[in-house]
N, C-alpha and C positions, 0 to 999 in steps of 0.2 A: 607347885608354885608356877604361875604363868606370867609371862612378860607381855607387853603390848604386841610384840612381834610373833609370839608363839610359845609353846610349852618348852620348859627347860628340863633337860634330863638330869639324873642324879650327879653326873660328873660335870655339870656346868655347860655342856654344849647345848646350842640352840638348834632345833631341828626345823626352824622356819626361816624367814628372811632375817637379814642382819638386824640386830637390835640396836637401839639408840645408845646403849651402854657399851658398845664396841665389841661384843662377843663375835667370834668368827662363825660364819655360816658353814653348816655341814649338811650332807645328804642324809635324809632320814633312813634308818636301817630298813624300814618297811618298803621303801622304794627299791632298794637293792634286792630285797627278798622277792618282791613281785617280778622284777626283771629276771632274776635267777630262775624262778619257777616258769616264767614265760619262755626262757631259753631251753629249759629242760623239756617243756611241752613241745616246742618246735622241733627239737632234736629227736624226740620220740616219734612224733607224727610224720615228719618229712624225711628223716634219715634212718628211721627204724631202730633207734637205740633201745636196748632192753632196759628194765627197771634200774639195774645197778649202774649202767652208764649214765642214765638220766640223773641218778643220785649224785654220782661223781661230778657231773656237769654243774648241778645246782650248787654244790659245795665250792667248786672252783670259781664259779662266777661270783658267789657271795664274798669269797676271800679276796678276789681281785678287786671288786668294787669297794670293799672296806679298806683294803690297802691303798687304793687310789684316793679314797676319800680322806684317810688320815694323812697321806702325804700332802695333799692340797691344803688341808686344814692347818697342818704344821707350817707349811710354807707361808700361808697367809698370816698366821699368828706371828711367825718370825719377822716377816716383812713389816708387819704392823708395829712390832716391838722395836725394830731397828729405826723406825721413823720417830719414836718417842725419845727425846733426849734424856740421858741419864738412866736408861733402862738397863736391866741386867744383861740382856742379849747384846746391847751396844757395848757394854764393858767387856764381855767375853770376846767379842769380835776384835776389839782393839788390842787385846792381850796377845792374839795369835800373830 
C-alpha cells in the first residue's frame, strides 16, 4: 500500500516525507544501512581495521542510528498526541 507521500511499511511507519494523515516521519532503514557500510569502509581504508572490526563497526552504527530514529519518532508521536485534546497520552500525563 502506498500513500501520496511514500510507501508505508508493515508496521505503519512512513519512510518518506510526512503524510497528510499525520503519520510520524522516520529515517528509512536503507539510509542507516548505507551510512553504516560507509563508516565500515572508511574505518577499514583509513584506519586499517580488520574485517571483524569493520563488522562490529557496521553493527554498532546501525544499532545507534535505529535507536536514535526510534527515540525521535516516539518523541514526535508523543508530542503530537499531547497536542490532540482527549488523547490517551494526554490522560496518562494528567494522572501522574
